MIDOSE-1310 file (N, C-alpha, C; in nm, 2 decimals, decimal comma, always signed):
residues 297
xxxx	+17,77/+8,78/+2,43/+17,79/+8,83/+2,56/+17,90/+8,75/+2,63; +17,98/+8,81/+2,71/+18,09/+8,75/+2,78/+18,04/+8,66/+2,90; +18,13/+8,58/+2,95/+18,10/+8,50/+3,06/+18,06/+8,59/+3,18; +18,14/+8,70/+3,20/+18,11/+8,79/+3,31/+17,97/+8,86/+3,28
xxxx	+17,94/+8,89/+3,16/+17,81/+8,95/+3,13/+17,70/+8,86/+3,16; +17,71/+8,73/+3,12/+17,61/+8,63/+3,15/+17,59/+8,61/+3,30; +17,70/+8,61/+3,37/+17,70/+8,59/+3,52/+17,62/+8,71/+3,58; +17,65/+8,83/+3,54/+17,58/+8,95/+3,60/+17,44/+8,95/+3,56
xxxx	+17,41/+8,91/+3,44/+17,27/+8,91/+3,39/+17,18/+8,81/+3,47; +17,24/+8,68/+3,48/+17,16/+8,58/+3,56/+17,15/+8,62/+3,70; +17,25/+8,68/+3,76/+17,25/+8,72/+3,90/+17,14/+8,83/+3,92; +17,13/+8,93/+3,83/+17,03/+9,03/+3,85/+16,89/+8,98/+3,82
xxxx	+16,88/+8,89/+3,73/+16,75/+8,83/+3,70/+16,69/+8,76/+3,82; +16,78/+8,68/+3,89/+16,74/+8,61/+4,01/+16,71/+8,70/+4,12; +16,80/+8,80/+4,14/+16,79/+8,90/+4,25/+16,66/+8,98/+4,24; +16,62/+9,02/+4,12/+16,50/+9,09/+4,11/+16,37/+9,01/+4,09
xxxx	+16,39/+8,88/+4,08/+16,27/+8,79/+4,09/+16,25/+8,73/+4,22; +16,35/+8,74/+4,31/+16,34/+8,69/+4,45/+16,25/+8,77/+4,54; +16,25/+8,91/+4,53/+16,18/+8,99/+4,62/+16,03/+8,95/+4,65; +15,96/+8,90/+4,54/+15,82/+8,87/+4,56/+15,80/+8,77/+4,66
xxxx	+15,88/+8,67/+4,66/+15,88/+8,56/+4,76/+15,90/+8,62/+4,90; +16,01/+8,70/+4,91/+16,05/+8,75/+5,04/+15,95/+8,85/+5,09; +15,89/+8,93/+5,01/+15,78/+9,02/+5,05/+15,66/+8,94/+5,10; +15,62/+8,84/+5,03/+15,51/+8,76/+5,07/+15,53/+8,70/+5,21
xxxx	+15,65/+8,66/+5,24/+15,68/+8,60/+5,37/+15,68/+8,72/+5,47; +15,74/+8,83/+5,44/+15,76/+8,94/+5,54/+15,62/+9,00/+5,58; +15,53/+9,02/+5,49/+15,41/+9,10/+5,52/+15,31/+9,01/+5,60; +15,35/+8,89/+5,63/+15,26/+8,81/+5,72/+15,27/+8,86/+5,86
xxxx	+15,39/+8,92/+5,89/+15,41/+8,96/+6,03/+15,44/+9,11/+6,05; +15,48/+9,18/+5,94/+15,51/+9,32/+5,96/+15,43/+9,40/+5,86; +15,40/+9,53/+5,89/+15,32/+9,61/+5,80/+15,40/+9,65/+5,68; +15,32/+9,68/+5,57/+15,39/+9,73/+5,45/+15,47/+9,85/+5,47
xxxx	+15,42/+9,95/+5,55/+15,50/+10,07/+5,57/+15,63/+10,04/+5,65; +15,63/+9,95/+5,74/+15,75/+9,91/+5,82/+15,85/+9,84/+5,72; +15,80/+9,76/+5,63/+15,88/+9,70/+5,53/+15,95/+9,80/+5,44; +15,88/+9,90/+5,40/+15,94/+10,01/+5,31/+16,05/+10,07/+5,39
xxxx	+16,03/+10,11/+5,52/+16,13/+10,17/+5,60/+16,25/+10,09/+5,61; +16,23/+9,96/+5,64/+16,35/+9,87/+5,66/+16,43/+9,86/+5,54; +16,37/+9,84/+5,42/+16,44/+9,83/+5,30/+16,52/+9,96/+5,26; +16,44/+10,07/+5,26/+16,51/+10,20/+5,22/+16,60/+10,25/+5,32
xxxx	+16,57/+10,24/+5,45/+16,66/+10,28/+5,55/+16,79/+10,20/+5,56; +16,78/+10,07/+5,55/+16,89/+9,98/+5,54/+16,98/+10,01/+5,42; +16,92/+10,03/+5,31/+16,99/+10,05/+5,18/+17,06/+10,19/+5,19; +16,99/+10,29/+5,25/+17,06/+10,42/+5,26/+17,18/+10,42/+5,35
xxxx	+17,17/+10,34/+5,46/+17,28/+10,33/+5,56/+17,40/+10,27/+5,49; +17,38/+10,18/+5,40/+17,50/+10,12/+5,33/+17,54/+10,19/+5,20; +17,45/+10,25/+5,13/+17,49/+10,31/+5,00/+17,53/+10,46/+5,01; +17,47/+10,53/+5,10/+17,51/+10,67/+5,11/+17,65/+10,69/+5,14
xxxx	+17,72/+10,62/+5,23/+17,86/+10,64/+5,25/+17,94/+10,60/+5,13; +17,90/+10,50/+5,05/+17,97/+10,46/+4,93/+17,96/+10,57/+4,83; +17,84/+10,63/+4,81/+17,82/+10,74/+4,72/+17,90/+10,86/+4,76; +17,91/+10,89/+4,89/+17,98/+11,00/+4,94/+18,13/+10,99/+4,91
xxxx	+18,18/+10,86/+4,93/+18,32/+10,84/+4,91/+18,36/+10,85/+4,76; +18,27/+10,83/+4,68/+18,29/+10,84/+4,53/+18,26/+10,98/+4,48; +18,22/+11,07/+4,57/+18,19/+11,20/+4,52/+18,06/+11,22/+4,45; +17,97/+11,12/+4,47/+17,84/+11,12/+4,39/+17,72/+11,18/+4,47
xxxx	+17,75/+11,21/+4,60/+17,64/+11,25/+4,68/+17,60/+11,40/+4,66; +17,70/+11,49/+4,66/+17,67/+11,63/+4,64/+17,60/+11,66/+4,51; +17,64/+11,60/+4,39/+17,56/+11,63/+4,27/+17,41/+11,59/+4,28; +17,39/+11,48/+4,35/+17,25/+11,43/+4,37/+17,17/+11,53/+4,46
xxxx	+17,23/+11,57/+4,57/+17,16/+11,66/+4,66/+17,13/+11,80/+4,59; +17,21/+11,84/+4,50/+17,19/+11,97/+4,43/+17,06/+11,96/+4,35; +17,02/+11,84/+4,31/+16,90/+11,82/+4,23/+16,79/+11,75/+4,31; +16,77/+11,80/+4,43/+16,69/+11,73/+4,53/+16,54/+11,73/+4,49
xxxx	+16,50/+11,84/+4,42/+16,35/+11,85/+4,39/+16,31/+11,74/+4,29; +16,38/+11,73/+4,17/+16,34/+11,61/+4,08/+16,37/+11,48/+4,14; +16,47/+11,47/+4,23/+16,50/+11,35/+4,29/+16,40/+11,31/+4,39; +16,33/+11,40/+4,46/+16,22/+11,37/+4,55/+16,10/+11,32/+4,47
xxxx	+16,08/+11,38/+4,35/+15,97/+11,33/+4,26/+16,00/+11,19/+4,22; +16,12/+11,16/+4,18/+16,16/+11,03/+4,14/+16,14/+10,93/+4,26; +16,17/+10,97/+4,38/+16,16/+10,89/+4,50/+16,01/+10,85/+4,52; +15,92/+10,95/+4,51/+15,78/+10,92/+4,52/+15,73/+10,83/+4,41
xxxx	+15,77/+10,85/+4,29/+15,72/+10,77/+4,17/+15,78/+10,63/+4,17; +15,90/+10,61/+4,21/+15,97/+10,49/+4,20/+15,97/+10,40/+4,32; +15,97/+10,47/+4,44/+15,98/+10,39/+4,57/+15,86/+10,41/+4,66; +15,84/+10,53/+4,70/+15,75/+10,56/+4,81/+15,60/+10,51/+4,79
xxxx	+15,55/+10,54/+4,67/+15,42/+10,49/+4,64/+15,42/+10,34/+4,59; +15,50/+10,31/+4,49/+15,50/+10,17/+4,44/+15,53/+10,06/+4,54; +15,63/+10,09/+4,63/+15,66/+9,98/+4,72/+15,55/+9,96/+4,82; +15,49/+10,07/+4,87/+15,38/+10,06/+4,97/+15,26/+9,98/+4,90
xxxx	+15,23/+10,01/+4,78/+15,12/+9,94/+4,71/+15,15/+9,80/+4,68; +15,28/+9,77/+4,64/+15,32/+9,63/+4,61/+15,31/+9,55/+4,74; +15,37/+9,60/+4,85/+15,37/+9,52/+4,97/+15,23/+9,50/+5,03; +15,14/+9,60/+5,01/+15,01/+9,58/+5,05/+14,94/+9,48/+4,97
xxxx	+14,96/+9,48/+4,84/+14,89/+9,39/+4,75/+14,93/+9,24/+4,78; +15,06/+9,23/+4,82/+15,11/+9,09/+4,84/+15,06/+9,03/+4,97; +14,99/+9,10/+5,05/+14,92/+9,05/+5,16/+14,79/+8,97/+5,11; +14,75/+9,00/+4,99/+14,62/+8,94/+4,94/+14,64/+8,86/+4,81
xxxx	+14,75/+8,88/+4,74/+14,77/+8,82/+4,61/+14,90/+8,74/+4,62; +14,90/+8,63/+4,55/+15,02/+8,54/+4,55/+15,14/+8,61/+4,50; +15,26/+8,57/+4,54/+15,39/+8,63/+4,50/+15,41/+8,61/+4,35; +15,37/+8,49/+4,30/+15,39/+8,46/+4,16/+15,30/+8,55/+4,07
xxxx	+15,17/+8,57/+4,10/+15,09/+8,66/+4,03/+15,14/+8,80/+4,03; +15,18/+8,84/+4,15/+15,24/+8,98/+4,17/+15,36/+9,00/+4,07; +15,45/+8,90/+4,07/+15,56/+8,91/+3,98/+15,52/+8,92/+3,83; +15,42/+8,84/+3,79/+15,37/+8,85/+3,66/+15,31/+8,98/+3,62
xxxx	+15,23/+9,04/+3,71/+15,16/+9,16/+3,68/+15,26/+9,28/+3,68; +15,36/+9,28/+3,77/+15,47/+9,38/+3,77/+15,55/+9,36/+3,64; +15,55/+9,25/+3,58/+15,62/+9,23/+3,45/+15,57/+9,31/+3,34; +15,46/+9,38/+3,36/+15,40/+9,47/+3,26/+15,47/+9,61/+3,25
xxxx	+15,57/+9,63/+3,34/+15,64/+9,76/+3,34/+15,69/+9,80/+3,20; +15,75/+9,72/+3,11/+15,78/+9,76/+2,98/+15,67/+9,81/+2,90; +15,55/+9,76/+2,92/+15,43/+9,81/+2,85/+15,40/+9,95/+2,89; +15,40/+9,97/+3,02/+15,37/+10,11/+3,07/+15,48/+10,20/+3,03
xxxx	+15,61/+10,16/+3,02/+15,72/+10,24/+2,98/+15,70/+10,28/+2,83; +15,66/+10,18/+2,75/+15,64/+10,21/+2,61/+15,52/+10,31/+2,59; +15,41/+10,29/+2,66/+15,30/+10,38/+2,65/+15,33/+10,52/+2,70; +15,41/+10,53/+2,80/+15,46/+10,66/+2,85/+15,54/+10,73/+2,75
xxxx	+15,63/+10,66/+2,68/+15,72/+10,71/+2,58/+15,63/+10,76/+2,46; +15,53/+10,69/+2,42/+15,45/+10,73/+2,32/+15,37/+10,85/+2,35; +15,31/+10,85/+2,47/+15,23/+10,97/+2,52/+15,30/+11,10/+2,53; +15,43/+11,09/+2,57/+15,51/+11,21/+2,59/+15,59/+11,25/+2,46
xxxx	+15,58/+11,17/+2,36/+15,65/+11,20/+2,24/+15,80/+11,16/+2,24; +15,84/+11,08/+2,34/+15,98/+11,04/+2,35/+16,01/+10,93/+2,25; +15,90/+10,87/+2,20/+15,92/+10,76/+2,10/+15,80/+10,75/+2,01; +15,80/+10,68/+1,91/+15,68/+10,67/+1,82/+15,63/+10,53/+1,81
xxxx	+15,50/+10,52/+1,77/+15,44/+10,39/+1,77/+15,45/+10,34/+1,62; +15,48/+10,21/+1,61/+15,47/+10,14/+1,48/+15,39/+10,02/+1,49; +15,36/+9,95/+1,39/+15,27/+9,83/+1,39/+15,32/+9,73/+1,49; +15,45/+9,70/+1,49/+15,50/+9,60/+1,58/+15,48/+9,63/+1,72
xxxx	+15,51/+9,76/+1,76/+15,49/+9,80/+1,90/+15,34/+9,80/+1,94; +15,26/+9,84/+1,85/+15,11/+9,83/+1,88/+15,07/+9,69/+1,90; +15,11/+9,60/+1,82/+15,08/+9,46/+1,84/+15,13/+9,41/+1,98; +15,25/+9,45/+2,01/+15,31/+9,42/+2,14/+15,22/+9,47/+2,26
xxxx	+15,18/+9,59/+2,25/+15,09/+9,65/+2,36/+14,96/+9,57/+2,37; +14,90/+9,54/+2,25/+14,78/+9,47/+2,25/+14,79/+9,33/+2,31; +14,91/+9,26/+2,27/+14,93/+9,13/+2,32/+14,95/+9,13/+2,47; +15,02/+9,23/+2,52/+15,04/+9,24/+2,67/+14,92/+9,26/+2,74
xxxx	+14,83/+9,35/+2,69/+14,70/+9,38/+2,75/+14,62/+9,25/+2,75; +14,62/+9,17/+2,64/+14,55/+9,05/+2,63/+14,60/+8,95/+2,74; +14,73/+8,95/+2,76/+14,78/+8,86/+2,87/+14,73/+8,90/+3,01; +14,73/+9,03/+3,03/+14,68/+9,08/+3,16/+14,54/+9,04/+3,18
xxxx	+14,46/+9,06/+3,07/+14,32/+9,03/+3,07/+14,29/+8,88/+3,10; +14,38/+8,80/+3,04/+14,36/+8,65/+3,07/+14,38/+8,62/+3,22; +14,49/+8,68/+3,27/+14,52/+8,65/+3,41/+14,41/+8,71/+3,51; +14,38/+8,83/+3,48/+14,28/+8,90/+3,57/+14,14/+8,84/+3,55
xxxx	+14,10/+8,81/+3,43/+13,97/+8,77/+3,40/+13,94/+8,62/+3,45; +14,04/+8,54/+3,45/+14,02/+8,40/+3,48/+14,07/+8,35/+3,61; +14,18/+8,42/+3,66/+14,24/+8,37/+3,78/+14,22/+8,46/+3,91; +14,16/+8,58/+3,89/+14,13/+8,67/+4,00/+13,98/+8,71/+4,00
xxxx	+13,94/+8,75/+4,12/+13,80/+8,79/+4,12/+13,77/+8,88/+4,25; +13,66/+8,94/+4,25/+13,61/+9,02/+4,37/+13,71/+9,12/+4,42; +13,73/+9,11/+4,56/+13,82/+9,21/+4,62/+13,96/+9,21/+4,57; +14,01/+9,10/+4,51/+14,14/+9,09/+4,46/+14,17/+9,19/+4,36
xxxx	+14,07/+9,23/+4,28/+14,08/+9,33/+4,17/+14,13/+9,46/+4,22; +14,10/+9,50/+4,34/+14,15/+9,62/+4,40/+14,31/+9,62/+4,41; +14,36/+9,50/+4,45/+14,50/+9,49/+4,46/+14,57/+9,47/+4,33; +14,50/+9,42/+4,23/+14,55/+9,42/+4,09/+14,57/+9,56/+4,05
xxxx	+14,47/+9,65/+4,07/+14,49/+9,79/+4,04/+14,61/+9,85/+4,10; +14,63/+9,81/+4,23/+14,74/+9,87/+4,30/+14,88/+9,82/+4,24; +14,88/+9,70/+4,19/+15,00/+9,65/+4,12/+15,02/+9,72/+3,98; +14,91/+9,76/+3,92/+14,93/+9,84/+3,79/+14,98/+9,98/+3,82
xxxx	+14,94/+10,04/+3,93/+14,99/+10,17/+3,97/+15,14/+10,15/+4,00; +15,18/+10,04/+4,07/+15,32/+10,02/+4,09/+15,40/+10,01/+3,96; +15,34/+9,93/+3,87/+15,41/+9,92/+3,74/+15,43/+10,05/+3,67; +15,32/+10,13/+3,68/+15,33/+10,27/+3,62/+15,44/+10,35/+3,69
xxxx	+15,45/+10,34/+3,82/+15,55/+10,41/+3,89/+15,69/+10,37/+3,85; +15,71/+10,24/+3,83/+15,84/+10,18/+3,79/+15,87/+10,23/+3,65; +15,77/+10,26/+3,57/+15,80/+10,31/+3,43/+15,82/+10,47/+3,44; +15,75/+10,53/+3,53/+15,77/+10,68/+3,54/+15,90/+10,72/+3,60
xxxx	+15,96/+10,64/+3,69/+16,08/+10,67/+3,75/+16,20/+10,69/+3,65; +16,22/+10,60/+3,56/+16,33/+10,62/+3,46/+16,30/+10,74/+3,37; +16,17/+10,76/+3,34/+16,14/+10,88/+3,26/+16,19/+11,01/+3,33; +16,16/+11,02/+3,46/+16,21/+11,13/+3,54/+16,36/+11,14/+3,54
xxxx	+16,43/+11,03/+3,55/+16,57/+11,02/+3,55/+16,62/+11,08/+3,42; +16,56/+11,03/+3,31/+16,61/+11,07/+3,17/+16,59/+11,22/+3,15; +16,48/+11,27/+3,19/+16,45/+11,41/+3,16/+16,49/+11,52/+3,26; +16,52/+11,48/+3,38/+16,55/+11,57/+3,49/+16,67/+11,54/+3,57
xxxx	+16,73/+11,42/+3,56/+16,84/+11,38/+3,64/+16,95/+11,31/+3,56; +16,95/+11,34/+3,43/+17,05/+11,27/+3,35/+17,20/+11,30/+3,39; +17,22/+11,42/+3,45/+17,35/+11,46/+3,48/+17,39/+11,41/+3,62; +17,30/+11,35/+3,70/+17,33/+11,30/+3,83/+17,39/+11,16/+3,82
xxxx	+17,50/+11,14/+3,89/+17,56/+11,00/+3,90/+17,46/+10,90/+3,95; +17,44/+10,78/+3,89/+17,34/+10,69/+3,92/+17,34/+10,65/+4,07; +17,46/+10,61/+4,12/+17,47/+10,57/+4,26/+17,43/+10,68/+4,36; +17,46/+10,80/+4,33/+17,42/+10,91/+4,41/+17,27/+10,93/+4,41
xxxx	+17,21/+10,92/+4,29/+17,07/+10,94/+4,28/+16,99/+10,83/+4,36; +17,04/+10,71/+4,34/+16,97/+10,60/+4,41/+16,99/+10,61/+4,56; +17,11/+10,64/+4,61/+17,13/+10,65/+4,75/+17,05/+10,76/+4,82; +17,04/+10,87/+4,75/+16,97/+10,98/+4,81/+16,82/+10,95/+4,81
xxxx	+16,77/+10,88/+4,70/+16,63/+10,85/+4,69/+16,59/+10,75/+4,80; +16,68/+10,65/+4,83/+16,65/+10,56/+4,95/+16,65/+10,64/+5,08; +16,74/+10,74/+5,09/+16,74/+10,82/+5,21/+16,61/+10,90/+5,22; +16,57/+10,97/+5,12/+16,45/+11,05/+5,12/+16,33/+10,96/+5,15
xxxx	+16,32/+10,84/+5,09/+16,20/+10,75/+5,12/+16,20/+10,71/+5,27; +16,32/+10,68/+5,32/+16,32/+10,64/+5,46/+16,28/+10,75/+5,55; +16,32/+10,87/+5,52/+16,28/+10,99/+5,60/+16,13/+11,01/+5,59; +16,07/+10,99/+5,47/+15,93/+11,01/+5,45/+15,84/+10,91/+5,53
xxxx	+15,89/+10,79/+5,55/+15,82/+10,68/+5,62/+15,84/+10,68/+5,77; +15,95/+10,74/+5,81/+15,98/+10,73/+5,96/+15,87/+10,77/+6,05; +15,81/+10,88/+6,03/+15,70/+10,92/+6,12/+15,58/+10,82/+6,12; +15,54/+10,77/+6,01/+15,43/+10,68/+6,00/+15,46/+10,55/+6,06
xxxx	+15,58/+10,50/+6,04/+15,61/+10,37/+6,09/+15,62/+10,37/+6,25; +15,64/+10,48/+6,31/+15,64/+10,49/+6,45/+15,51/+10,44/+6,51; +15,40/+10,44/+6,44/+15,27/+10,39/+6,48/+15,24/+10,25/+6,43; +15,33/+10,19/+6,36/+15,30/+10,05/+6,30/+15,42/+9,96/+6,33
xxxx	+15,49/+9,98/+6,44/+15,60/+9,88/+6,47/+15,54/+9,75/+6,51; +15,61/+9,64/+6,48/+15,56/+9,50/+6,52/+15,54/+9,49/+6,67; +15,43/+9,43/+6,71/+15,41/+9,42/+6,85/+15,50/+9,31/+6,91; +15,55/+9,22/+6,83/+15,64/+9,12/+6,88/+15,76/+9,10/+6,78
xxxx	+15,87/+9,04/+6,83/+15,98/+9,02/+6,74/+15,94/+8,92/+6,63; +15,96/+8,96/+6,50/+15,92/+8,87/+6,39/+15,99/+8,74/+6,40; +15,93/+8,64/+6,34/+15,99/+8,51/+6,34/+16,12/+8,51/+6,26; +16,20/+8,40/+6,27/+16,33/+8,39/+6,20/+16,31/+8,40/+6,05
xxxx	+16,21/+8,34/+6,00/+16,19/+8,35/+5,85/+16,17/+8,49/+5,80; +16,09/+8,56/+5,88/+16,06/+8,70/+5,84/+16,19/+8,79/+5,86; +16,26/+8,77/+5,97/+16,39/+8,84/+5,99/+16,49/+8,82/+5,87; +16,50/+8,69/+5,83/+16,59/+8,66/+5,72/+16,54/+8,72/+5,59
xxxx	+16,41/+8,72/+5,57/+16,35/+8,78/+5,45/+16,38/+8,93/+5,45; +16,37/+9,00/+5,56/+16,40/+9,14/+5,57/+16,55/+9,17/+5,53; +16,64/+9,08/+5,59/+16,78/+9,10/+5,56/+16,80/+9,07/+5,41; +16,74/+8,97/+5,35/+16,76/+8,94/+5,21/+16,71/+9,05/+5,12
xxxx	+16,59/+9,11/+5,16/+16,53/+9,22/+5,08/+16,62/+9,34/+5,08; +16,68/+9,37/+5,19/+16,77/+9,49/+5,20/+16,91/+9,47/+5,14; +16,97/+9,36/+5,18/+17,11/+9,34/+5,14/+17,13/+9,29/+5,00; +17,05/+9,19/+4,97/+17,06/+9,13/+4,84/+16,98/+9,20/+4,73
xxxx	+16,85/+9,21/+4,75/+16,76/+9,26/+4,65/+16,76/+9,41/+4,63; +16,81/+9,48/+4,73/+16,82/+9,63/+4,72/+16,96/+9,67/+4,70; +17,04/+9,66/+4,80/+17,18/+9,70/+4,79/+17,26/+9,63/+4,68; +17,25/+9,49/+4,68/+17,32/+9,41/+4,59/+17,28/+9,44/+4,44
xxxx	+17,15/+9,45/+4,42/+17,10/+9,48/+4,29/+17,15/+9,61/+4,23; +17,15/+9,71/+4,31/+17,19/+9,84/+4,26/+17,34/+9,86/+4,25; +17,41/+9,77/+4,30/+17,56/+9,76/+4,28/+17,59/+9,68/+4,15; +17,51/+9,58/+4,13/+17,53/+9,49/+4,01/+17,48/+9,56/+3,88
xxxx	+17,37/+9,64/+3,89/+17,31/+9,70/+3,77/+17,41/+9,78/+3,69; +17,48/+9,88/+3,75/+17,58/+9,96/+3,67/+17,68/+9,87/+3,60; +17,73/+9,77/+3,68/+17,83/+9,68/+3,62/+17,77/+9,60/+3,50; +17,65/+9,56/+3,51/+17,59/+9,49/+3,40/+17,57/+9,58/+3,27
xxxx	+17,52/+9,70/+3,30/+17,51/+9,80/+3,19/+17,64/+9,83/+3,12; +17,75/+9,84/+3,20/+17,88/+9,87/+3,15/+17,93/+9,75/+3,07; +17,89/+9,63/+3,11/+17,94/+9,51/+3,04/+17,87/+9,48/+2,91; +17,73/+9,49/+2,92/+17,65/+9,44/+2,80/+17,58/+9,55/+2,73
xxxx	+17,57/+9,67/+2,79/+17,49/+9,78/+2,73/+17,35/+9,79/+2,79; +17,29/+9,91/+2,77/+17,16/+9,93/+2,83/+17,05/+9,85/+2,76; +17,06/+9,83/+2,63/+16,95/+9,76/+2,56/+16,95/+9,61/+2,61; +17,06/+9,55/+2,61/+17,06/+9,41/+2,66/+17,02/+9,40/+2,80
xxxx	+17,06/+9,50/+2,88/+17,02/+9,49/+3,02/+16,87/+9,49/+3,04; +16,80/+9,55/+2,95/+16,65/+9,55/+2,96/+16,59/+9,41/+2,95; +16,66/+9,32/+2,89/+16,61/+9,18/+2,88/+16,59/+9,12/+3,01; +16,66/+9,17/+3,12/+16,65/+9,11/+3,25/+16,50/+9,12/+3,30
xxxx	+16,43/+9,22/+3,24/+16,29/+9,24/+3,28/+16,21/+9,12/+3,25; +16,24/+9,04/+3,15/+16,17/+8,92/+3,11/+16,21/+8,80/+3,19; +16,31/+8,80/+3,26/+16,36/+8,69/+3,35/+16,29/+8,70/+3,49; +16,27/+8,82/+3,54/+16,22/+8,84/+3,67/+16,08/+8,77/+3,70
xxxx	+15,98/+8,79/+3,61/+15,85/+8,72/+3,63/+15,87/+8,57/+3,64; +15,95/+8,51/+3,55/+15,97/+8,37/+3,55/+16,03/+8,32/+3,68; +16,13/+8,39/+3,73/+16,19/+8,36/+3,86/+16,08/+8,37/+3,97; +16,00/+8,48/+3,97/+15,90/+8,50/+4,07/+15,80/+8,38/+4,07
xxxx	+15,76/+8,34/+3,95/+15,66/+8,23/+3,94/+15,72/+8,10/+3,99; +15,85/+8,07/+3,95/+15,91/+7,94/+3,99/+15,93/+7,94/+4,14; +15,97/+8,05/+4,20/+15,99/+8,05/+4,35/+15,85/+8,04/+4,42; +15,75/+8,11/+4,37/+15,62/+8,11/+4,44/+15,56/+7,97/+4,43
xxxx	+15,57/+7,90/+4,32/+15,52/+7,77/+4,31/+15,60/+7,67/+4,39; +15,73/+7,67/+4,37/+15,82/+7,57/+4,44/+15,83/+7,59/+4,59; +15,84/+7,71/+4,64/+15,86/+7,73/+4,78/+15,73/+7,75/+4,86; +15,64/+7,83/+4,80/+15,52/+7,86/+4,87/+15,40/+7,77/+4,83
xxxx	+15,42/+7,69/+4,73/+15,31/+7,60/+4,68/+15,20/+7,68/+4,62; +15,23/+7,79/+4,55/+15,12/+7,87/+4,49/+15,07/+7,81/+4,36; +14,95/+7,84/+4,33/+14,88/+7,78/+4,21/+14,93/+7,85/+4,09; +14,95/+7,77/+3,98/+14,99/+7,82/+3,85/+14,91/+7,75/+3,75
xxxx	+14,81/+7,81/+3,69/+14,72/+7,75/+3,60/+14,76/+7,76/+3,46; +14,69/+7,69/+3,37/+14,72/+7,70/+3,22/+14,69/+7,84/+3,17; +14,58/+7,90/+3,23/+14,55/+8,04/+3,19/+14,66/+8,13/+3,23; +14,71/+8,12/+3,34/+14,82/+8,20/+3,39/+14,94/+8,18/+3,30
xxxx	+14,97/+8,06/+3,26/+15,08/+8,04/+3,17/+15,06/+8,11/+3,03; +14,94/+8,10/+2,98/+14,91/+8,18/+2,85/+14,93/+8,33/+2,87; +14,87/+8,38/+2,98/+14,89/+8,52/+3,01/+15,03/+8,56/+3,03; +15,11/+8,48/+3,09/+15,26/+8,51/+3,11/+15,32/+8,52/+2,97
xxxx	+15,30/+8,42/+2,88/+15,36/+8,43/+2,75/+15,32/+8,55/+2,67; +15,19/+8,59/+2,68/+15,14/+8,70/+2,61/+15,21/+8,83/+2,66; +15,22/+8,84/+2,80/+15,28/+8,96/+2,86/+15,43/+8,97/+2,82; +15,50/+8,86/+2,83/+15,64/+8,87/+2,79/+15,66/+8,90/+2,65
xxxx	+15,59/+8,83/+2,56/+15,60/+8,85/+2,42/+15,56/+9,00/+2,38; +15,45/+9,04/+2,44/+15,41/+9,18/+2,42/+15,51/+9,28/+2,46; +15,57/+9,26/+2,58/+15,68/+9,35/+2,63/+15,80/+9,35/+2,53; +15,84/+9,24/+2,48/+15,95/+9,23/+2,39/+15,92/+9,31/+2,26
xxxx	+15,80/+9,30/+2,21/+15,77/+9,38/+2,09/+15,75/+9,52/+2,12; +15,68/+9,56/+2,23/+15,65/+9,70/+2,26/+15,77/+9,78/+2,30; +15,87/+9,71/+2,35/+15,99/+9,79/+2,41/+16,11/+9,79/+2,31; +16,10/+9,72/+2,20/+16,21/+9,73/+2,10/+16,21/+9,86/+2,03
xxxx	+16,33/+9,91/+1,98/+16,34/+10,03/+1,91/+16,24/+10,03/+1,79; +16,19/+10,15/+1,76/+16,09/+10,15/+1,65/+16,16/+10,13/+1,51; +16,28/+10,16/+1,50/+16,35/+10,14/+1,37/+16,49/+10,08/+1,39; +16,53/+10,01/+1,29/+16,66/+9,95/+1,30/+16,77/+10,05/+1,32
xxxx	+16,85/+10,02/+1,43/+16,96/+10,11/+1,46/+16,92/+10,22/+1,55; +16,80/+10,24/+1,58/+16,76/+10,35/+1,67/+16,77/+10,29/+1,81; +16,80/+10,37/+1,91/+16,81/+10,33/+2,05/+16,70/+10,39/+2,13; +16,68/+10,34/+2,25/+16,58/+10,39/+2,34/+16,61/+10,52/+2,38
xxxx	+16,51/+10,61/+2,39/+16,54/+10,74/+2,44/+16,53/+10,75/+2,59; +16,48/+10,65/+2,65/+16,47/+10,64/+2,80/+16,56/+10,53/+2,85; +16,61/+10,55/+2,97/+16,69/+10,44/+3,03/+16,60/+10,32/+3,06; +16,66/+10,20/+3,08/+16,59/+10,08/+3,10/+16,48/+10,09/+3,21
xxxx	+16,36/+10,05/+3,18/+16,25/+10,05/+3,28/+16,26/+9,92/+3,35; +16,33/+9,91/+3,46/+16,35/+9,78/+3,53/+16,27/+9,78/+3,66; +16,19/+9,68/+3,69/+16,12/+9,67/+3,81/+16,21/+9,65/+3,93; +16,22/+9,75/+4,01/+16,31/+9,74/+4,13/+16,24/+9,69/+4,25
x	+16,19/+9,57/+4,24/+16,11/+9,52/+4,36/+16,21/+9,47/+4,46
């Protein structure tokens, strides 16, 4: 990998591990729905003009129906559930559980016949499930389990989004698809957010978190991602998925003082190892039939 490739890879790994910390800070003072609107609306304001200037907006709008389905699966439902869960679960645990996206992507590929199961991938799925069981069974309890379920639905949505892209939006330019999906999501949330506006101006830390989530973790990430894929290829780009949870844990523990137990460490290793095995091509030389399932938190 070139120096530029490594720089882009590290940057995207940090950028997509950072949101969990910023979300945890933000939802202390603003509602999850308001946070969805701020991120998607801000991203749409910045990305739609760029997509239009590059001639990528019209092709996306012509495929508005599958793009709307992609928006619901990848943004509208997952982000609301993730932001709600982070009001009750630590940012580090949220990052770890969202790290199961490759497991859901592999299971979806198997279920739809897009890929086949071999012994290595089956072991990977079982290892990932064991990691989740370790974290959920020993580190969480009671009402928290409801929010764990919400995070798993989020991970499933993050896996379903690329599947929709591959099967129904393959001809749409990526920047156009992403820009329009942010616009659609902002429009969907606008009526509801009118009834959940903050009663007071959020604190400086929350305002900076909102800016960081929108400019860095949303707009910046989606501008870096195509450059990284062009530099190192789609398969190597998927490896960033295994960096995000580690970044989320480090930031949660270092900045917010969140607890990280030995059981959580074991669960983390099982999840990452399982994802690596489950998401690798089934045969030497074969490539993935789906685009990278990357958690766009």
